[in-house]
N, C-alpha and C positions, 0 to 999 in steps of 0.2 A: 505495500497500500502504498501511496505516495502522500506525504504531509500529515497533519495531526488526525488520528483515526477517535478522538475525544466526543463528538459529535453524533458517533456511529452507534446510538444510543436514545434512551428513552425518556422523552420527559421529567416520568417520575422517577429516575433513578437520582435524580439530582431533587429534586421538591424533598424526596425522601432524605437527602444528607441535611437539605436547608431544617427539616422538621429535628433530624438525630443532632446537629449543631448548636439549635437552640433549647431543646431538653436538657445537654450534658452527655448525652448517648453515642451520639458519635464517634467516641474514642474507644469503645466497649471491643475489648477482645473476642471477636467472632472466627466459626467456621463455615464457610460456604461450598456446596458438594454440588456438581452436575452431574446427573445423570439420567438413566432413561425407565420408566414405571413398567417401561413392558417392549417387545419387540414390536415391527410391525407384522398384523399379519399374518401366520403363516411362517413367517421367517425362524430363521434355527439359532445363526447368531449375527451380530453386528460387527463394524470395524471401525474404529476409532479414527478420524479422517480432520483434518483444519488442526491441529497441536500446531503446529509451526506455524501456524497462519497467525494465530492466536497470539502466540507469545511476539513473536514479528509485530504486530498489531499494538501490543502492550508496552514497546519502545519509544511507540510514537502516539501512547496514551497521553496528549500534554494540551490544558487548556490555555493556547497563545493569545495573543492581543484579538483576532479577527472572531474566534469562537467567544470569548469574554464580550466581546461588542455585541455581537448575535444574543445572547443571552441576556444583556443587560436593555437592549432595544426592547425585547420581546416581553422582558419583564419577568425569567423563566424562575429567576430567581433574587434573592436580594443582595445587598453588597457584601453582607460579612459569607456570603455564600459564594460568590464572586470571587472574594479577597481568597479564600480557601481553597476554589479551584485553580487559582493561578498557583499556586505551589504546589499540586495535586503532583506525584511522586508514587509509584507504588513501589510500597518499601516492605511489605508483605513474603511471605512463601508458597510457592503453587507447587503440588505433588502432581500427579497424575498419569495416568497407564501412557504407556509410552506409543506414538504416534504410528500407525499400523495394526495397534493390537486389535484383537477381537473382545467382545463385551457382551453380557448378559444383564437382564433386566436386574437391577439393583447395583450395577457395578458401581462405584463411586469413582466415574473417569475423570473427576479434575476435583481438586481439595484447595481452594484458599482458605490460606491463614493471613488475618487482616485486622485492620479495625474494623469497626460495620461499613464506613464512611468509604475508607478504602477499597472494600470488597464491592460492596453492594453496587455501586458504579460500573462496575465490570462487567456485569449481568448480562446485558441485552449483545454485548461486543462478544463476550463467548460464547451464548448461545448461537447466534447469526452465523457465526462461522463453522462451531462445531453439528447444529444442526444440517446445514444444508453438506459440508462435506461428507459428513458420515454417512447422510442418505446414497451420497453418490458413490461413497469408497463401497459400503453394503451391497448396494445393487451390482457395481461392477466384480467388487469379489466372486460375488453367485456364476456371473457372466466368464470369468477366467477358468473358475475350479469346474463350470461343463463344458469350456475349451480343451484343458486339457493342455497338452503342450503346441496347440495352436493358436499364435500369437492373433489378439484382439488390439484393433485401432479406434480409439475414440474419435469420432468426428462427430459430436454434438453441439458445436458452435452455433450452428445458426439456429438452434431449437430452445437459447435460452439466455439469461440478461448477457451484454460481453463480458462484465467483469463475473459473472456466474461460470461463463464458459471458462473462463483462466481456471478457475478455483474445481471447476467438475473434471479439467486434462488433468488437473496435479492429484486430487482424490482420486480418479479413475487409474491413472500409473502407479500411485500407491496401492492399490489393492491388483495390480499384473496386466494392465494394460500396458503393452508393449512401446505404441506409441501415439500423439496424438495429431490431429491435422490443426490446432489452434498453434501460428507463430510466437505467439506473444507467451502460451506459455511456454512453450519452447525456452524462450528466451529469459524469463523468470526464473523457470524452476528448471530447466536445463532436461527438459524431456524430448526425447526424440520425437521428429517430425517427420510426417508424410504425406503422400500426395499428389495425383498427376492431371487428370482432367475428368468434364463432366460432360453430360449430354450436351449442354451448351456447344462445345468444342467441335463436337461431329458437327452439328448443326448448323453453325459458321460456314463450316466448308458445301461446293456443291455438289460433291462425293464421302462416304465414308474413305474410299479410297485413298484418296487428298488426305482426308481428316489423319490416318492411320499415318500415312506414309513422314507428313510431317511431324507429327508427335516423333516417332521414331525418329527421324534427323535430328530434330532439338535436344530429345533427353535421351535417346539413345536406346541399344535393344533391350534393356534392364527394366524398359516402362510396363506399366500396365496399361492395357489398351480396356478402354470399356464396350463392350460386344455387344449391348443388347441395346442399341437405339433405333433397328430396324428390324434384320433378322439375325438369330444369333448363331447358326451353324452358316448363314454365308458369310458375316464378319468374323468369325474365328478360322474359319477355310483363307480371307484375305489377308488377317494378323498372320499366318503363317506365309503365305505367300510372299510378306514384306518382308519380313522379320525371321524366318526360318528358325530351325530349331533354339536358338539363345533367346527368344521372347521370354522377356522375364515374366509376366503374369495377364491372365485374363481379368475380367469384372463380371458379376453378374449383378443386377439390380433390381430385377423384378422376375413375376412369375414364380413357377413353382421352380424353388432355389436348389433341393431335392433332385430333383428330379432333371433340373436342366444341368445341374454339378455333375452328375453321372453322366448325362449325354456329352459334353463337354471333353470332360474327360477323356472317354472314349475316340472322340473325335480328334484332340490331341495326340493321342498315344497313336492311333489310326497313322497321324501327318508325321511322326516320330519326334515331336514335341515333346519327349516324355518330362522335361526339368519343369517346361510350363506351368506356373502355378495358377490358382484358380481361387480369387478373392470374393465373395461374397458380400452384399449391402443389402440393406431395404427395409429398415423397421425392428432390426433382429431385437432381440433381446434375451434372457438367459434361457428359456423353453424352445424359441429358435437354433440357438447354438446349441443345444441339446440334441435336440431332433436332426439337423446336421452334422451330427458327430457321423453318423453312419454313412455320409456323403465324402465323396473326395475332395473337400477342400481344404484349402493351405491357410486360409486367414480370413478373420471376422471385421468386419467392418460397421460398428456400431454408434451411434445416435441419439435418437431422442429419449430412448429407453435408457440410457446410463447418467445421460444428466440429471433426468429427473425421477432419481431412482429408482425408476421400473415402478412405476405406481408411488413411491412413499416419498415425495420428494422432500419430507423432512423428518428427520430422524425422533423425535418427540421426547429431547432432553431437555431438562429442565434445570434450574440453580436454585439451590435452597438454604437456608439460614439454616446449620444442623445443630450448632455449641453456642453459646455466645458466653461471655463472662457475665454472670449474675451482680446484683449493689454488694456482694462482699467478696470480687473479686475472684470467685470460683467458677473456673469453667462448668455450665453444663449443658445436656443437652436439650433440644426441643427440637420440636415436629409439628407438620400440618397435619392435621387429623379430619377435615373435611371430604366426605365424600365421595369415593372414587379418586381421589387425590392426596392422598395420604404420602408422609416422607416416614422416613423411622431416624430418630435421633441421635446425636452423639459423633465425632470425629468416626470415620472408617478407616479401615486399613483390610487390604486386600491380595490373596495369595492364589493361584490356581494350583486346584489339587490334582496332581498328577501319579495314574498309576507306575509300577516301576517300570513298565517301557517305554512312558513319557507320553502315554493319552490323557489327555483332561477329560478330570471325571467331576468337578465340580468348580464354583466359583465359592471362597470360604471369604465369609466379610466379619469382621471380624471390627466391635465397637468398643471404642475409647481404649482398647487394645490390640497388639497384634496376633494374628492365628500362629500356630507353632507349625514349623516344617517339619513334617512328619519323615525328612531325608527326598524327597522327591519333584518337591512342589517350585512353585516361582512365585516370589515376588512381584505384584503387579504395578503397584506402585511406582513411581521413579521421578527424583527432585527434577522441577522444571526452572521454578524459580527461587533465588535465595536472596533474601533482605532486598528482594527489588531488583536483583539482577538476573538474566535469563542465562541459566547453566545447562540446559539441554539443545541437542542438535534440533537444528528448524529446517532440513534439507529432506526433498520426497525421495530420495534413494536410501536415506538409511531409512527411513519408515517404509520403503518399500520390501526392502527387505527383511525387516522388525514383524512385519506380514506375512510375509511368508514362513517365516518360523511358526509364528502363530498357529497360523492357520494349518498348518502341518501336524498338531499337536492334537485337534478334535477330532474326536471319533467320527469315522466314517459317513455316519447316518447324520451329521453336521451338513454333509454338501449335498443331501436329496433335495429337488427342487418341490417333490410335495410337501403339501401346507403337515406341520408337525411343530410340537414343541421346543423351547427353547432346547441346544443339543446336548446342555449342562443344567445341573440347578445353581443358582444361588442361595447360598444356605447361610445365613447367619449366625456366629458363634456360637452362639447362647444354644441351637438347635441343631449344632452339630454335633456328633458319638461316635 
């Protein structure tokens, strides 16, 4: 992000600070936690993504002259609060699941330890990033799991907001996508980029032969030719005539992709283009990818479904106060008890209980105490910010590597696309025996 991130927040975050300053409660020590009460219907696990972006945004969470003037002109908060905001620097600690980690209902994904005022103003920023990026990564992980060793290309930029497109490309890459069509994502996050030509390029020319010949002349034999603008068999024949067996790939973007992939593979092999790859696109999601696993497809291009979370565009995370300093200076757990929106009070600690052969069995959450490692387990909360300074890595590649490790620990049923319960249970320490 460029410039201040301080106004990427909701009005009431700042009015709560004003009221807390006035009452003398603003400096009370508090613990906030971000978590999801449930997974989207049918999902068996979620994927944490966006943590690196949150940490980078935290560095720029400053109320400069322009931000303060806007708040003053609108009368959002009073003069005392403006003075407090002018000096705002987060000085607390943040713990969280490493970016790329898998999560389950109740997992304490982000733990913010600070004063009330310092922590409450981060709520909207944290949730806006984590809810979007984790939704995309959770969908993308299902897609790459279904694809197996066949690469997926993220190409959904035209189906979402321009900044969301960059964030979605990063989240998809963390969850295993091999490349993106979005150049800004490539520039900001170091993600490999890919792309060749659309139907408009073919339609620009007087005939398909000229279009293919010009593309090959400019981009080389390794390019991918889009073969379904007119007649697929005719286009494949023409592609081979012009490029020979060294043609890199052909792309299918419409029709019965399974049937067409078989027909095109047979045609290419018959012509002698046995190494020419077949790329398929056209509104793919995890279910379509799974169906195509029996077809001779080499890679998948996924757009709308991945950038919109495959029907679940937000991860459903919340950010709640779970512990605060009372009038006697003692920390005590607090929890929301309203119907259908309950939370569990107390500062959480979590570990992944694993079998002796390293398969995840349960999410163990301790309240105000660390669960005991039985020898095969893995602690989940890592330090992200210490005394206001970011101490964790924020790059997408590290998160991608972590996700590959975390997903590999899950029991095999976790990767099923059929509806089911979370792959492992979340168990609070008092309930574990």
